[in-house]
C-alpha positions in Angstrom: 160.5 60.8 276.5 160.9 64.6 276.7 159.5 67.0 278.6 156.1 68.5 277.0 156.9 71.9 274.6 153.0 72.8 274.9 149.2 71.7 275.0 148.1 71.4 271.6 144.0 71.1 270.0 143.2 70.4 266.7 139.8 70.6 265.4 139.1 69.3 262.6 136.0 67.9 260.7 138.6 65.2 258.7 140.8 64.5 261.9 142.3 61.4 260.7 143.2 62.6 257.5 145.9 64.4 259.5 147.1 61.5 261.3 150.9 62.6 260.3 150.6 66.0 261.6 149.7 65.1 265.2 152.1 61.8 265.4 154.8 64.7 264.4 154.0 67.4 266.9 153.8 64.3 269.6 157.1 63.1 268.3 158.4 66.8 269.2 157.1 66.8 272.1 153.7 68.2 272.2 150.4 67.5 273.7 147.3 67.1 271.1 143.8 66.8 271.7 141.8 66.7 268.3 138.1 66.9 268.0 136.3 66.8 265.2 133.6 69.7 265.4 133.2 73.4 266.8 131.0 72.5 269.8 133.7 69.4 271.2 136.0 72.1 270.7 134.3 74.7 272.5 134.2 72.1 275.8 137.3 71.5 275.3 138.6 74.5 275.7 136.3 75.2 278.9 137.8 72.6 280.9 141.5 72.4 279.3 144.1 74.7 279.0 145.9 75.0 275.5 148.6 76.9 274.6 147.5 76.6 270.5 144.2 75.7 268.9 144.5 74.6 265.1 141.1 75.4 263.4 139.7 74.2 260.3 137.3 76.5 258.6 134.9 74.0 256.7 133.0 72.0 259.6 129.6 70.4 260.1 127.5 71.7 262.3 129.3 75.6 263.3 131.3 76.6 261.0 135.1 77.3 262.0 134.4 81.4 261.9 131.8 80.7 263.9 134.0 78.6 266.4 136.8 80.9 266.5 134.2 83.6 267.5 133.0 81.6 270.3 136.6 80.6 271.6 138.1 84.0 271.3 135.3 85.2 273.6 136.2 82.1 276.4 139.5 82.2 275.7 141.4 85.2 274.1 144.7 84.6 275.0 144.9 81.1 273.2 146.2 82.1 269.7 144.3 80.1 266.8 145.8 79.2 263.3 143.4 78.5 261.1 144.2 75.7 258.7 141.4 74.9 255.4 141.3 74.2 252.0 139.6 77.5 251.1 141.7 80.2 249.7 138.8 82.6 249.2 140.6 85.9 250.1 137.5 87.0 251.8 137.6 84.2 254.2 140.9 85.5 255.2 140.0 88.7 255.6 136.6 87.5 258.0 139.0 85.3 260.0 141.6 88.4 260.8 138.6 90.2 261.2 137.7 88.0 264.0 141.1 88.2 265.6 142.7 84.9 263.9 146.1 84.6 264.9 147.2 83.6 261.7 145.8 81.2 258.6 147.2 78.3 256.6 146.2 76.7 253.4 146.0 73.1 253.0 148.0 70.9 252.6 150.3 72.3 255.0 153.5 70.7 255.3 155.2 69.6 258.2 157.6 72.6 258.3 154.7 75.2 258.7 153.3 73.1 261.4 156.1 73.2 263.7 157.1 76.8 262.4 153.6 77.6 263.9 154.1 76.2 267.1 157.4 77.7 268.0 155.8 81.0 266.9 153.4 80.7 269.3 154.1 78.3 271.5 157.9 78.5 272.4 158.8 81.8 271.5 158.5 83.4 274.9 161.0 80.7 276.0 163.3 80.7 273.2 163.2 84.7 273.6 163.9 84.3 277.6 166.6 82.2 276.6 168.2 84.8 274.4 167.7 87.1 276.5 169.6 85.3 279.5 172.3 84.9 277.2 172.6 88.6 276.1 172.4 89.5 279.9 174.8 87.8 281.2 177.6 88.7 278.2 176.1 92.6 279.1 176.9 91.9 282.8 180.3 90.8 281.5 181.2 93.7 279.9 179.7 95.8 282.6 181.7 94.2 285.3 185.0 94.9 282.9 184.5 98.6 282.0 183.9 98.8 286.1 187.6 97.9 286.6 188.9 101.3 284.4 188.3 104.8 285.4 185.2 106.0 284.3 183.9 109.5 283.5 180.5 110.7 284.5 179.1 109.6 281.5 180.6 106.1 281.3 178.7 105.9 284.8 175.7 107.5 282.7 175.8 104.8 279.9 176.1 102.0 282.7 173.3 103.1 284.6 170.9 103.6 281.2 172.2 99.6 280.1 171.1 98.3 283.7 167.6 100.3 283.8 167.0 98.5 280.0 168.4 95.1 281.0 166.2 95.7 284.8 162.8 96.3 281.5 163.5 93.3 279.5 163.6 91.2 282.3 160.6 92.4 283.7 159.1 90.8 280.4 159.9 87.3 281.7 159.2 87.1 285.4 160.4 83.1 284.4 163.8 84.2 284.5 164.1 85.4 287.7 
C-alpha cells in the first residue's frame, strides 16, 4: 500500500454517483471522506484536518455557497473546489467572490479531479522536489567556479546566487 498523499473531503448530496471518482482517488493514495450535506461537512472539518475539499453547490439544506462561507471562516487554509452541474456565470462569480479556489462543472472527468489534487495537495511537494534538484545543480556549478580564479564580479555573482537559494529554501522548511 502506498503512503497517503493527502486527505480529501468530498461533499455532495448524490455522493453515490461519484463512487468511480472516489475509488480513483483512493487508488492514487488519497484518503477520502464523504459527506452528503453542508452541515455534516462543517462538523467533519471541525473534527479532522483536510488538505482539499470538493464541494457541490446544489444540496438539500445548506447550499454549497452557504457551506463554503462557513468552511472558509473555520478553516481558511483548506482549498475548496466547487464541483457542480450549474454553469451559470452568476454562480461562478458568487463562488469566486466567496474565495473558492477552483470551479469544475459536472460531469467531471478523472483527469480534472487528479489535476485539482496535484494543484492543491501535492504542489508544495512537487515544487520542493524540483527545488532540491535545481539547488544541487546550482551548488555543483558554484563549486566548479570556485576552482577557478575569480574576480570581484564573480564573487558577487556567487553571493547573489547563494542568497537567492537561501530565500527559496526558506519558503520550503520541509527541505531542511
